[in-house]
KOLVO-174615 format. One record per residue (C-alpha): residue number from 1; residue in three letters; x, y, z. Coordinates in nm, 4 decimals, padded with zeros to 6 digits. Example, Ala and Ser with C-alpha at 12.3 -4.5 7.8 and 13.67 -1.06 7.14 Angstrom:
2
  seq  type         x         y         z
    1   ALA   01.2300  -00.4500   00.7800
    2   SER   01.3670  -00.1060   00.7140
end
This chain:
571
  seq  type         x         y         z
    1   MET   00.0090  -00.0186  -00.0218
    2   ALA   00.2929   00.2366   00.0647
    3   LEU   00.4732   00.1403  -00.2536
    4   LEU   00.1242   00.2421  -00.4224
    5   ARG   00.1021   00.5531  -00.2816
    6   ALA   00.4065   00.6801  -00.3444
    7   ILE   00.4079   00.5803  -00.7236
    8   LEU   00.0431   00.7608  -00.7072
    9   THR   00.1673   01.0620  -00.5531
   10   ARG   00.4803   01.0461  -00.7711
   11   ALA   00.2565   01.0028  -01.0782
   12   GLY   00.0314   01.3012  -00.9379
   13   VAL   00.2944   01.5578  -00.9309
   14   LEU   00.4611   01.4603  -01.2339
   15   LEU   00.1230   01.4920  -01.4509
   16   ALA   00.1226   01.8607  -01.2575
   17   VAL   00.4525   01.9864  -01.3413
   18   LEU   00.3931   01.8496  -01.6910
   19   ALA   00.0747   02.0208  -01.7204
   20   ALA   00.2685   02.3284  -01.6078
   21   ILE   00.4789   02.2869  -01.8387
   22   GLY   00.2495   02.2718  -02.1101
   23   LEU   00.0763   02.5667  -02.0302
   24   LEU   00.4235   02.7914  -02.0197
   25   PRO   00.3288   02.9310  -02.3420
   26   TRP   00.0311   03.1271  -02.1226
   27   LEU   00.2412   03.1277  -01.7965
   28   ALA   00.5077   03.3298  -02.0253
   29   ASP   00.5652   03.6863  -01.8980
   30   ARG   00.6239   03.7578  -02.2862
   31   ASP   00.3554   03.7486  -02.5272
   32   PRO   00.4509   03.4156  -02.7307
   33   ALA   00.3031   03.6095  -03.0466
   34   LEU   00.5691   03.8387  -02.9927
   35   THR   00.8098   03.5666  -02.9476
   36   VAL   00.7733   03.4201  -03.2648
   37   LEU   00.7408   03.7553  -03.4797
   38   ARG   01.1191   03.8456  -03.3432
   39   ALA   01.2294   03.5630  -03.4216
   40   ARG   01.0985   03.4942  -03.7861
   41   TYR   01.0427   03.8210  -03.9243
   42   PRO   01.2750   04.0693  -03.7225
   43   GLY   01.2100   04.3312  -03.9835
   44   ARG   00.8371   04.3603  -03.9419
   45   GLU   00.6605   04.5834  -03.7417
   46   ALA   00.4291   04.4477  -03.4174
   47   THR   00.0857   04.5347  -03.5087
   48   ASP  -00.2328   04.3813  -03.3811
   49   GLY  -00.2915   04.2398  -03.7047
   50   ALA   00.0628   04.0515  -03.7812
   51   LEU   00.0630   03.9144  -03.4011
   52   ASP  -00.3443   03.7860  -03.4181
   53   ALA  -00.1748   03.6039  -03.7677
   54   ILE   00.0885   03.4465  -03.5655
   55   ARG  -00.1604   03.3441  -03.2852
   56   GLY  -00.3425   03.1880  -03.5632
   57   GLU  -00.0502   02.9421  -03.7219
   58   LEU   00.0519   02.9064  -03.3972
   59   GLY  -00.2876   02.7421  -03.2599
   60   LEU  -00.2968   02.9503  -02.9907
   61   ASP  -00.6041   03.1231  -03.0233
   62   ALA  -00.7909   02.7511  -02.9313
   63   GLY  -00.7388   02.8336  -02.5880
   64   PRO  -00.4975   02.7367  -02.2853
   65   LEU  -00.6633   02.3400  -02.2184
   66   ALA  -00.6816   02.3019  -02.5965
   67   ILE  -00.3203   02.3685  -02.6787
   68   LEU  -00.2548   02.1795  -02.3403
   69   ARG  -00.4667   01.8753  -02.4209
   70   ASP  -00.2830   01.8497  -02.7892
   71   TRP   00.0680   01.8472  -02.6516
   72   LEU   00.0145   01.5987  -02.3963
   73   LEU  -00.1514   01.3645  -02.6319
   74   GLY   00.1432   01.4264  -02.8407
   75   LEU   00.4147   01.3324  -02.6115
   76   PRO   00.3195   00.9544  -02.6200
   77   GLN   00.3703   00.9868  -02.9836
   78   GLY   00.6451   01.1673  -03.0137
   79   ASP   00.5394   01.4343  -03.1127
   80   PHE   00.6547   01.7513  -02.9386
   81   GLY   00.5333   02.0885  -03.1992
   82   THR   00.6771   02.2722  -03.4060
   83   SER   01.0183   02.5399  -03.3116
   84   TRP   00.8784   02.8774  -03.2872
   85   THR   01.2229   03.0041  -03.4393
   86   SER   01.3220   02.7744  -03.6669
   87   GLY   00.9730   02.6073  -03.8021
   88   ALA   01.1165   02.2751  -03.7726
   89   PRO   00.9555   02.0169  -03.5933
   90   VAL   01.0803   01.9950  -03.2224
   91   ALA   01.1372   01.6058  -03.2368
   92   ASP   01.4435   01.6569  -03.5017
   93   THR   01.6341   01.8926  -03.2289
   94   VAL   01.5507   01.7040  -02.8814
   95   LEU   01.5462   01.3296  -03.0423
   96   PRO   01.9428   01.3379  -03.1309
   97   ALA   02.0295   01.5137  -02.8048
   98   LEU   01.8399   01.2973  -02.6161
   99   GLY   02.1034   01.0291  -02.7122
  100   THR   02.4159   01.2709  -02.6379
  101   SER   02.2483   01.3781  -02.2783
  102   LEU   02.2139   00.9808  -02.2153
  103   THR   02.5605   00.8574  -02.3303
  104   VAL   02.6713   01.1661  -02.0653
  105   MET   02.4525   01.0599  -01.8129
  106   ALA   02.5659   00.7274  -01.8446
  107   ALA   02.9466   00.8025  -01.7682
  108   ALA   02.8221   01.0084  -01.4949
  109   LEU   02.6895   00.7320  -01.2814
  110   THR   02.9972   00.5408  -01.3810
  111   VAL   03.1933   00.7991  -01.2182
  112   THR   02.9623   00.7866  -00.8889
  113   PHE   02.9904   00.4251  -00.8542
  114   ALA   03.3171   00.4095  -00.9188
  115   VAL   03.4046   00.6785  -00.6308
  116   THR   03.1584   00.5026  -00.3863
  117   ALA   03.3164   00.1763  -00.4813
  118   ALA   03.6835   00.3028  -00.3985
  119   ALA   03.6151   00.4368  -00.1011
  120   CYS   03.3596   00.2266   00.0515
  121   ALA   03.5821  -00.1103  -00.0349
  122   PRO   03.8734  -00.0126   00.2097
  123   ALA   03.5309   00.0845   00.4820
  124   LEU   03.4333  -00.2622   00.4094
  125   HIS   03.7727  -00.4223   00.4530
  126   ARG   03.8428  -00.2757   00.7741
  127   ALA   03.5342  -00.3549   00.9492
  128   ALA   03.5071  -00.7244   00.8016
  129   GLN   03.8684  -00.6880   01.0257
  130   GLY   03.6703  -00.5206   01.3442
  131   ARG   03.8736  -00.2002   01.3253
  132   PRO   03.7223   00.1349   01.2718
  133   VAL   03.5460   00.2400   00.9464
  134   GLY   03.5508   00.6346   00.9646
  135   THR   03.3557   00.8579   00.7486
  136   GLY   03.5918   01.0454   00.5672
  137   GLY   03.6122   01.3603   00.8074
  138   VAL   03.5595   01.6968   00.6505
  139   ALA   03.7045   01.6729   00.3090
  140   VAL   03.4820   01.4132   00.1807
  141   ALA   03.1950   01.6110   00.2802
  142   SER   03.2893   01.9534   00.1266
  143   PHE   03.3834   01.7206  -00.1807
  144   ALA   03.0395   01.6234  -00.1642
  145   ALA   02.9077   01.9445  -00.1961
  146   LEU   03.0934   02.1018  -00.4374
  147   PRO   02.8400   02.1888  -00.7517
  148   ASP   02.8673   02.0477  -01.1142
  149   PHE   02.9382   02.3594  -01.2627
  150   LEU   03.2209   02.4557  -01.0352
  151   ILE   03.3776   02.1350  -01.1280
  152   ALA   03.3373   02.1702  -01.4706
  153   THR   03.4627   02.5085  -01.4562
  154   LEU   03.7753   02.3753  -01.3169
  155   GLY   03.8112   02.0974  -01.5136
  156   VAL   03.8686   02.2871  -01.8142
  157   ALA   04.0763   02.5446  -01.6292
  158   VAL   04.3211   02.2954  -01.5401
  159   PHE   04.2700   02.0086  -01.7057
  160   ALA   04.1651   02.1209  -02.0699
  161   THR   04.3380   02.5066  -02.1239
  162   TRP   04.6396   02.5112  -01.8531
  163   THR   04.7694   02.1041  -01.9188
  164   GLY   04.5710   02.0583  -02.3306
  165   LEU   04.5186   01.6663  -02.1532
  166   LEU   04.2065   01.6817  -02.2200
  167   PRO   03.9654   01.8423  -02.5252
  168   ALA   03.6829   02.1340  -02.3660
  169   TYR   03.4303   02.1696  -02.5827
  170   GLY   03.2610   01.9614  -02.8059
  171   PHE   03.1722   01.6051  -02.8810
  172   ASN   03.3406   01.4087  -03.1138
  173   GLY   03.4905   01.0921  -02.9531
  174   PRO   03.5162   00.9274  -02.5810
  175   ALA   03.8083   01.1817  -02.5058
  176   ASN   03.4769   01.4553  -02.4603
  177   LEU   03.2994   01.2612  -02.2162
  178   VAL   03.5824   01.2409  -01.9475
  179   LEU   03.5430   01.5985  -01.7702
  180   PRO   03.1705   01.6003  -01.8507
  181   ALA   03.1451   01.2845  -01.6605
  182   LEU   03.3793   01.3647  -01.3806
  183   ALA   03.1527   01.7096  -01.3619
  184   MET   02.8501   01.5425  -01.3132
  185   GLY   02.9472   01.2381  -01.1151
  186   LEU   03.1614   01.3272  -00.8525
  187   PRO   02.9640   01.4912  -00.6316
  188   GLY   02.7007   01.2436  -00.6238
  189   GLY   03.0087   00.9845  -00.5867
  190   GLY   03.0937   01.1773  -00.3074
  191   VAL   02.7540   01.2131  -00.1258
  192   LEU   02.6979   00.8040  -00.2324
  193   ALA   03.0829   00.7317  -00.0681
  194   ARG   03.0155   00.9733   00.2644
  195   LEU   02.6483   00.8169   00.3405
  196   GLY   02.7941   00.4299   00.2629
  197   ARG   03.1006   00.4227   00.4726
  198   ASP   02.8491   00.5665   00.8079
  199   ALA   02.6355   00.2748   00.6879
  200   ILE   02.8926   00.0133   00.6683
  201   GLY   03.0088   00.1999   01.0456
  202   ARG   02.6854   00.1464   01.1699
  203   VAL   02.6416  -00.2105   01.0826
  204   ALA   02.9649  -00.2933   01.1786
  205   ALA   02.8409  -00.2130   01.5276
  206   GLU   02.5544  -00.4756   01.4914
  207   ASP   02.6001  -00.7564   01.7251
  208   TRP   02.6140  -00.9961   01.4279
  209   VAL   02.9528  -00.9121   01.2897
  210   ARG   03.1067  -00.9902   01.6179
  211   GLN   02.9670  -01.3422   01.6543
  212   TRP   03.0683  -01.4185   01.3153
  213   ARG   03.4393  -01.2855   01.3811
  214   THR   03.4440  -01.5021   01.6821
  215   ALA   03.3186  -01.8011   01.4718
  216   GLY   03.6068  -01.7525   01.2163
  217   TYR   03.3966  -01.6509   00.8930
  218   PRO   03.6539  -01.5651   00.6356
  219   ARG   03.6433  -01.2089   00.5659
  220   ALA   03.4945  -01.2030   00.2516
  221   ARG   03.1838  -01.3524   00.3530
  222   ILE   03.1516  -01.0885   00.6843
  223   ALA   03.2061  -00.8003   00.4022
  224   ARG   02.9411  -00.9653   00.1862
  225   GLY   02.7152  -00.9272   00.4482
  226   LEU   02.7979  -00.6215   00.5864
  227   LEU   02.7199  -00.4950   00.2289
  228   ARG   02.4015  -00.6661   00.1953
  229   ARG   02.2961  -00.4647   00.5288
  230   ALA   02.4056  -00.1535   00.4565
  231   LEU   02.2753  -00.1021   00.1006
  232   PRO   01.9314  -00.0575   00.1212
  233   PRO   01.9386   00.2489   00.3457
  234   VAL   02.1865   00.4160   00.0960
  235   LEU   02.0314   00.2865  -00.2108
  236   PRO   01.7257   00.5520  -00.2088
  237   GLN   01.9625   00.8169  -00.2489
  238   LEU   02.0234   00.6628  -00.5624
  239   ALA   01.7242   00.8833  -00.6688
  240   ILE   01.8367   01.2079  -00.5595
  241   ILE   02.1584   01.1578  -00.7668
  242   SER   02.0192   01.1211  -01.0562
  243   VAL   01.8012   01.4168  -01.0419
  244   SER   02.1007   01.5914  -00.9817
  245   ILE   02.2809   01.4528  -01.2682
  246   THR   01.9856   01.5219  -01.4508
  247   GLY   01.9982   01.9212  -01.3202
  248   ALA   02.3880   01.8711  -01.3976
  249   ALA   02.2792   01.8341  -01.7602
  250   VAL   02.2264   02.2282  -01.8222
  251   ALA   02.5359   02.3368  -01.7011
  252   VAL   02.7624   02.0868  -01.7687
  253   GLU   02.6826   02.0506  -02.1085
  254   THR   02.6653   02.4013  -02.1808
  255   ILE   03.0085   02.4483  -02.0479
  256   PHE   03.1345   02.2061  -02.2615
  257   ALA   02.9014   02.2901  -02.5612
  258   VAL   02.7647   01.9195  -02.5503
  259   PRO   02.4955   01.8999  -02.7953
  260   GLY   02.2767   01.7489  -02.5483
  261   LEU   01.9173   01.7998  -02.3833
  262   GLY   02.0616   02.0694  -02.1181
  263   ARG   02.2343   02.2452  -02.3569
  264   ALA   01.9557   02.2884  -02.5805
  265   ALA   01.6751   02.3718  -02.2849
  266   LEU   01.8704   02.6762  -02.2001
  267   ALA   01.9471   02.8317  -02.5797
  268   ALA   01.5565   02.7295  -02.5913
  269   ALA   01.4892   02.9781  -02.2504
  270   ASP   01.7044   03.2152  -02.4020
  271   ALA   01.5558   03.2445  -02.7403
  272   GLN   01.1915   03.2049  -02.5604
  273   ASP   01.1850   02.9396  -02.8083
  274   LEU   00.8679   02.7132  -02.5470
  275   PRO   00.8206   02.4050  -02.7718
  276   VAL   01.2015   02.3060  -02.7781
  277   LEU   01.1984   02.4479  -02.3895
  278   GLN   00.8975   02.2196  -02.3022
  279   ALA   01.0029   01.8856  -02.5116
  280   CYS   01.3430   01.9344  -02.3358
  281   MET   01.2273   01.9889  -01.9869
  282   ALA   00.9290   01.7064  -01.9870
  283   LEU   01.2184   01.4648  -02.1028
  284   LEU   01.4946   01.5712  -01.8666
  285   ILE   01.2078   01.5286  -01.5568
  286   ALA   01.0812   01.2141  -01.6992
  287   PHE   01.3975   01.0989  -01.6331
  288   GLY   01.4695   01.2077  -01.3115
  289   PHE   01.1285   01.0383  -01.1944
  290   THR   01.1860   00.7371  -01.3487
  291   ALA   01.5575   00.6895  -01.2036
  292   GLY   01.3944   00.7727  -00.8794
  293   LEU   01.1238   00.5689  -00.8586
  294   LEU   01.3674   00.2817  -00.9787
  295   ALA   01.5789   00.3129  -00.7313
  296   ARG   01.3255   00.3189  -00.4338
  297   THR   01.1570  -00.0043  -00.5697
  298   GLY   01.5069  -00.1590  -00.5280
  299   ALA   01.5608  -00.0215  -00.1986
  300   ARG   01.1590  -00.1494  -00.0347
  301   HIS   01.2463  -00.4876  -00.2891
  302   LEU   01.5857  -00.4785  -00.0659
  303   ALA   01.4371  -00.3717   00.2631
  304   GLY   01.1096  -00.2912   00.2910
  305   PRO   00.9106  -00.0389   00.4256
  306   ALA   01.2220   00.0864   00.6815
  307   ALA   01.3894   00.1948   00.3652
  308   ASP   01.1791   00.5160   00.3401
  309   ALA   01.3804   00.6593   00.6653
  310   ALA   01.6619   00.6642   00.3965
  311   ALA   01.4431   00.8330   00.1715
  312   ILE   01.5619   01.2126   00.2574
  313   PRO   01.9519   01.2325   00.3683
  314   ALA   02.0805   01.2155   00.6570
  315   ALA   02.4149   01.4548   00.8090
  316   PRO   02.6596   01.1703   00.8702
  317   PRO   02.7981   01.2079   01.2394
  318   ALA   03.0800   01.4325   01.3195
  319   THR   03.4478   01.3023   01.3286
  320   GLY   03.8011   01.4119   01.4038
  321   GLY   03.9117   01.6814   01.6660
  322   ARG   03.7462   02.0108   01.7426
  323   ARG   04.0991   02.2198   01.7081
  324   ARG   04.0847   02.0525   01.3395
  325   HIS   03.7498   02.1856   01.2529
  326   ALA   03.7970   02.5191   01.4175
  327   ALA   04.1554   02.5274   01.1961
  328   TRP   03.9410   02.4543   00.8561
  329   ILE   03.6856   02.7248   00.9672
  330   THR   03.9466   02.9785   01.0102
  331   ALA   04.1260   02.8785   00.7415
  332   THR   03.8327   02.9396   00.4940
  333   ALA   03.5957   03.1847   00.6431
  334   ALA   03.8408   03.5008   00.7369
  335   PRO   03.9179   03.5199   00.3439
  336   LEU   03.6134   03.5430   00.2574
  337   LEU   03.5071   03.8088   00.5137
  338   LEU   03.8457   03.9959   00.4131
  339   ALA   03.7490   03.9933   00.1154
  340   VAL   03.3809   04.1423   00.1770
  341   ALA   03.5412   04.4261   00.4295
  342   TYR   03.7400   04.4898   00.1332
  343   GLY   03.4662   04.5026  -00.1229
  344   ARG   03.2834   04.7109   00.0572
  345   ILE   03.5818   04.9625   00.1532
  346   ARG   03.6566   05.0309  -00.2351
  347   SER   03.2730   05.0119  -00.3436
  348   GLY   03.2629   05.3107  -00.4841
  349   ASP   03.6144   05.2625  -00.6418
  350   ILE   03.6230   04.9651  -00.8116
  351   ALA   03.6890   05.0128  -01.1540
  352   THR   04.0897   05.1252  -01.2444
  353   GLY   04.0817   05.1638  -01.6404
  354   SER   04.2756   04.9045  -01.7447
  355   ARG   04.1077   04.5885  -01.8692
  356   LEU   04.2394   04.1717  -01.7592
  357   ASP   04.5513   04.3043  -01.5447
  358   ALA   04.7423   04.0885  -01.3457
  359   PRO   04.7512   04.1405  -00.9778
  360   THR   04.9199   04.4749  -00.8775
  361   ALA   04.9283   04.6937  -00.5371
  362   ALA   04.6059   04.8836  -00.7062
  363   ALA   04.4127   04.5099  -00.7484
  364   TRP   04.5234   04.2550  -00.5556
  365   LEU   04.3902   03.9738  -00.7349
  366   GLY   04.3953   04.2076  -01.0738
  367   THR   04.1201   04.3298  -01.3019
  368   ASP   03.7735   04.2246  -01.4734
  369   GLU   03.6991   04.2223  -01.8569
  370   LEU   03.5401   04.5669  -01.7753
  371   GLY   03.8914   04.7058  -01.5336
  372   ARG   03.7181   04.6313  -01.2278
  373   ASP   03.9190   04.5163  -00.9304
  374   VAL   03.8331   04.1289  -00.9091
  375   LEU   03.8889   04.1436  -00.5151
  376   ALA   03.6378   04.4367  -00.4286
  377   ARG   03.3904   04.2685  -00.7359
  378   LEU   03.4383   03.9574  -00.5030
  379   GLY   03.3433   04.1272  -00.1833
  380   GLN   03.0124   04.2535  -00.2846
  381   GLY   02.9229   03.9527  -00.4524
  382   ALA   02.9614   03.7580  -00.1529
  383   LEU   02.6817   04.0089  -00.0087
  384   TRP   02.4356   03.9397  -00.3177
  385   THR   02.4910   03.5582  -00.2980
  386   ALA   02.4872   03.5190   00.0778
  387   GLY   02.1667   03.7561   00.1035
  388   ALA   02.0088   03.5635  -00.1651
  389   ALA   02.0809   03.2500  -00.0114
  390   PHE   01.9467   03.4104   00.3345
  391   LEU   01.6584   03.4673   00.1411
  392   ALA   01.6185   03.1634  -00.0133
  393   CYS   01.6188   03.0134   00.3469
  394   ALA   01.3809   03.1920   00.5696
  395   LEU   01.1141   03.1075   00.2288
  396   ALA   01.2327   02.7617   00.2380
  397   TYR   01.1803   02.7553   00.6628
  398   LEU   00.8402   02.9003   00.6728
  399   LEU   00.6705   02.7117   00.4135
  400   ALA   00.8279   02.3618   00.5702
  401   LEU   00.7185   02.4775   00.9157
  402   ALA   00.3606   02.4948   00.7830
  403   LEU   00.3554   02.1464   00.6163
  404   GLY   00.5164   01.9927   00.9390
  405   PHE   00.1786   02.0181   01.0476
  406   VAL   00.0299   01.8421   00.7628
  407   PRO   00.2565   01.5230   00.7358
  408   ARG   00.0379   01.3299   00.5324
  409   LEU   00.0780   01.6696   00.2164
  410   ALA   00.4227   01.6981   00.3633
  411   HIS   00.5475   01.3506   00.3099
  412   PRO   00.4567   01.2429  -00.0357
  413   LEU   00.5188   01.6088  -00.1614
  414   ALA   00.8353   01.5835  -00.0282
  415   GLU   00.9320   01.2712  -00.2135
  416   ALA   00.8354   01.3933  -00.5013
  417   PHE   00.9523   01.7423  -00.5373
  418   ASN   01.2981   01.5337  -00.4272
  419   SER   01.3069   01.4598  -00.8280
  420   PHE   01.3133   01.8469  -00.9255
  421   PRO   01.6024   01.9942  -01.0405
  422   VAL   01.6925   02.3667  -00.9607
  423   ALA   01.8450   02.4334  -01.3327
  424   ILE   01.4544   02.2526  -01.4290
  425   ALA   01.2822   02.4788  -01.1699
  426   GLY   01.5140   02.8085  -01.3078
  427   MET   01.4020   02.8274  -01.6750
  428   ILE   01.0150   02.7753  -01.5567
  429   VAL   01.0588   03.0738  -01.3175
  430   VAL   01.2560   03.2701  -01.6022
  431   VAL   00.9845   03.1880  -01.8539
  432   VAL   00.7065   03.2859  -01.6247
  433   LEU   00.8587   03.5966  -01.4414
  434   GLY   01.1876   03.6964  -01.6347
  435   ARG   01.5143   03.6857  -01.5098
  436   GLY   01.6177   03.8287  -01.1991
  437   GLN   01.7832   03.7289  -00.8394
  438   PHE   01.4285   03.7178  -00.6734
  439   GLY   01.3575   03.4807  -00.9522
  440   ALA   01.6376   03.2767  -00.8754
  441   VAL   01.5561   03.2611  -00.5092
  442   LEU   01.1658   03.1006  -00.5664
  443   ALA   01.3803   02.8626  -00.8093
  444   VAL   01.5933   02.7514  -00.5340
  445   VAL   01.3571   02.7693  -00.2900
  446   ALA   01.1352   02.5814  -00.4997
  447   VAL   01.3488   02.2418  -00.4518
  448   SER   01.4956   02.3082  -00.0812
  449   TRP   01.1788   02.2539   00.0755
  450   PRO   01.1307   01.8956   00.0837
  451   PRO   01.3405   01.7932   00.3165
  452   LEU   01.2887   02.0601   00.5750
  453   ALA   00.8948   02.0011   00.4884
  454   ALA   00.9471   01.5747   00.6019
  455   HIS   01.1959   01.7467   00.9139
  456   ALA   00.9087   01.9553   01.0488
  457   ALA   00.6786   01.6864   01.0157
  458   GLU   00.8948   01.4277   01.2231
  459   LEU   00.9375   01.6926   01.4710
  460   VAL   00.5524   01.7839   01.5031
  461   ALA   00.4768   01.3985   01.5503
  462   GLN   00.7173   01.3619   01.8040
  463   ALA   00.6444   01.6800   01.9936
  464   ARG   00.2520   01.5433   01.9591
  465   ALA   00.3537   01.2241   02.1078
  466   ALA   00.5151   01.3605   02.3992
  467   GLY   00.4585   01.2293   02.7610
  468   HIS   00.3613   01.5587   02.9558
  469   LEU   00.1376   01.6955   02.6864
  470   GLU  -00.1477   01.4748   02.8288
  471   ALA  -00.1042   01.6068   03.1522
  472   ARG  -00.1074   01.9273   03.0155
  473   LEU  -00.4441   01.8558   02.8221
  474   ALA  -00.5890   01.7125   03.1059
  475   LEU  -00.5688   02.0360   03.3219
  476   GLY  -00.7541   02.2159   03.0356
  477   ALA  -00.4971   02.3370   02.7845
  478   GLY  -00.6197   02.4432   02.4841
  479   PRO  -00.5078   02.4283   02.1173
  480   TRP  -00.3600   02.7711   02.1047
  481   TRP  -00.1911   02.7166   02.4016
  482   THR  -00.0507   02.3516   02.2888
  483   LEU   00.0663   02.5146   01.9753
  484   ARG   00.2310   02.8229   02.0695
  485   LYS   00.3704   02.6982   02.4215
  486   HIS   00.4495   02.3116   02.3495
  487   THR   00.4323   02.2578   01.9863
  488   LEU   00.6223   02.5196   01.8026
  489   PRO   00.9354   02.5407   02.0766
  490   LEU   00.9775   02.1689   02.0115
  491   VAL   00.9712   02.2012   01.6199
  492   THR   01.1358   02.5661   01.5171
  493   GLY   01.4411   02.5265   01.6835
  494   PRO   01.5811   02.2558   01.5146
  495   LEU   01.4121   02.2990   01.2104
  496   ALA   01.6219   02.6458   01.1895
  497   ALA   01.9283   02.4533   01.3080
  498   HIS   01.8669   02.2116   01.0104
  499   ALA   01.7839   02.5182   00.7405
  500   GLY   02.1155   02.6427   00.8702
  501   LEU   02.2786   02.3256   00.7065
  502   ARG   02.0880   02.3531   00.3644
  503   LEU   02.2179   02.7589   00.3781
  504   PRO   02.5914   02.6227   00.1853
  505   GLY   02.3746   02.4482  -00.0738
  506   MET   02.1312   02.7195  -00.1517
  507   ALA   02.3828   02.9514  -00.1635
  508   LEU   02.5883   02.7657  -00.4332
  509   GLY   02.2228   02.6964  -00.5915
  510   ILE   02.1591   03.0893  -00.6379
  511   ALA   02.5422   03.0969  -00.7902
  512   SER   02.4558   02.7914  -00.9994
  513   LEU   02.1666   03.0149  -01.1636
  514   GLY   02.3452   03.3253  -01.2112
  515   PHE   02.6321   03.1202  -01.3380
  516   LEU   02.3801   03.0283  -01.6176
  517   GLY   02.2072   03.3409  -01.6664
  518   LEU   01.9003   03.2172  -01.4944
  519   GLY   01.9403   03.4585  -01.2009
  520   ALA   02.1152   03.7656  -01.1165
  521   GLU   02.1868   04.0157  -01.3889
  522   PRO   02.5080   03.9484  -01.5995
  523   ASP   02.6457   04.2607  -01.4955
  524   ALA   02.6158   04.2165  -01.1516
  525   PRO   02.8782   04.0948  -00.8547
  526   GLU   02.6614   03.7577  -00.7835
  527   TRP   02.9527   03.5338  -00.7678
  528   GLY   02.7965   03.2915  -01.0257
  529   ALA   02.7262   03.5352  -01.3146
  530   SER   03.0886   03.6966  -01.2528
  531   LEU   03.2470   03.3491  -01.2987
  532   ALA   03.0389   03.3096  -01.6489
  533   ARG   03.1336   03.6635  -01.7235
  534   SER   03.5368   03.5634  -01.6781
  535   LEU   03.5038   03.2040  -01.7962
  536   PRO   03.5689   03.3581  -02.1655
  537   TYR   03.9009   03.4989  -02.0454
  538   LEU   04.0718   03.2134  -01.8498
  539   GLU   04.3949   03.2095  -02.0306
  540   ARG   04.4478   03.5606  -01.9986
  541   ALA   04.3003   03.6842  -01.6515
  542   PRO   04.2584   03.3432  -01.4683
  543   LEU   04.2146   03.4927  -01.1187
  544   ALA   03.9368   03.6762  -01.2314
  545   ALA   03.7713   03.3344  -01.2987
  546   LEU   03.9351   03.1368  -01.0219
  547   ALA   03.8674   03.3816  -00.7673
  548   PRO   03.4709   03.4023  -00.7525
  549   ALA   03.4837   02.9988  -00.7999
  550   ALA   03.7864   03.0099  -00.4642
  551   ALA   03.5102   03.1433  -00.2910
  552   MET   03.2684   02.9043  -00.3530
  553   ILE   03.4522   02.6320  -00.2464
  554   ALA   03.5801   02.8523   00.0786
  555   LEU   03.1904   02.8701   00.1663
  556   THR   03.1591   02.4938   00.1280
  557   LEU   03.4676   02.4068   00.3559
  558   ALA   03.3924   02.6932   00.6016
  559   VAL   02.9925   02.5449   00.6737
  560   MET   03.0763   02.2187   00.6512
  561   ALA   03.3686   02.1924   00.8498
  562   ALA   03.1035   02.4190   01.1507
  563   VAL   02.8145   02.1438   01.1094
  564   SER   03.0882   01.8679   01.1806
  565   ILE   03.2226   01.9892   01.4490
  566   PRO   03.1337   01.7082   01.6962
  567   LYS   02.9831   01.7559   02.0153
  568   ARG   03.1710   01.7754   02.4050
  569   ARG   03.1439   01.4566   02.5607
  570   ALA   02.9419   01.4623   02.8920
  571   ARG   03.1374   01.4262   03.1736
end
């Protein structure tokens, strides 16, 4: 019954998302007829008669429901409509791109599994011997948190531009797969490696492992038993990994000029070619939903309903010494704070008049393509990125808190919306509201609230089950008093701490949308937009591109070190 309910919920959300995609021509902030007129007839005046003729040609005069019906009925037949800009069938564009994207995604999943196996094999060996497993510390957690577009940028800089070991652009052979697959697969591999090592460590503490070792079972047999017990809680994470790889296709394919669905979707969003955008998003989301459903079904088959506990990722226990974590925080956060202070001081004097200069006493990190101080812009961009992330965090927190009081709605919706990549949400917001930093905030909120809502529902259930609450109710406490004095105090604090853990991920989500041109304006100092703007000048002024990339890495390291500080043992 639980599996059927999960399938129905995910199918319902998928249909709702497909309906929203099908209605994009009616939800767009720009008149579709005007978009087509400018694309096909650039010199023609936008008169009422010309626009009405375009609407009749596209069938937009039939109304939104008829358009949505025709679009949904055409999907199973492979009929995605006609491109607004080229007039060619959409299938001629998206089907070849689908084959390319599936190839890159398969290579990325191979990287994910390889990283996971390389990290978990030594842990299995040590656990079978009765030795401590460990989790990999701050380095593994930080590596897992790095966004795909950042890894791709560093890959272009190091392996392609400076060393020439691998091709940076195109899709002409197996060598072109290496950097995109690494950029898309490494973050997921880091997540699975950390969770897998943690699961192996928990299973290794069970009594049967000690009994098997005492009885003289071969270590290989013990390792197989450990793997079978540790796999079910980790397997559902493949659903989230698959979704992250789907979303990564948009940025990675754009950076490496791979002719896949992600690049085609972003180009269609820029051109407001909504039929192509609709088809690309429908295929990407369908892939994410299907992969997620298969992963969760496999987990239920192995472990039964207990696998539901792993549907939302949990933070592994902290390891290592407090002094080491404090050193990590100091070494990574201090440069960011200094950059912010420098940016505020130089806020009115950041243009030196000399473009793409090397570092000097006047501009410590050199200048960008417009002659502006890179370090000053970096400090100002921290306020853009952090401010947007705090706003997204607050909105996601409030939404999750409200949904926590309706757990029957929160849990299935959270599981379903985990299959929605931030890049897709960003493209939908751009079509509906246009580009802007607030649109990026809304897109990040749309994909960030599910784990918070699931946690809020669990906290509310625990608060309502507290033993002392029955005594209060027996003494006449009403529902309003119970909410203010009992339930909310037990929910708001832990949920706020959880939201704080999500803050760096939200900041990186904001930066990723800015990098793709779906967030802040191109000339804004926001880190993602700055990275995208400086990438073409990587060879001449590498610090202009590497400075925002290093800032994002430092932010990730600082926050991951902070949340991984072990608690003091009670004396």
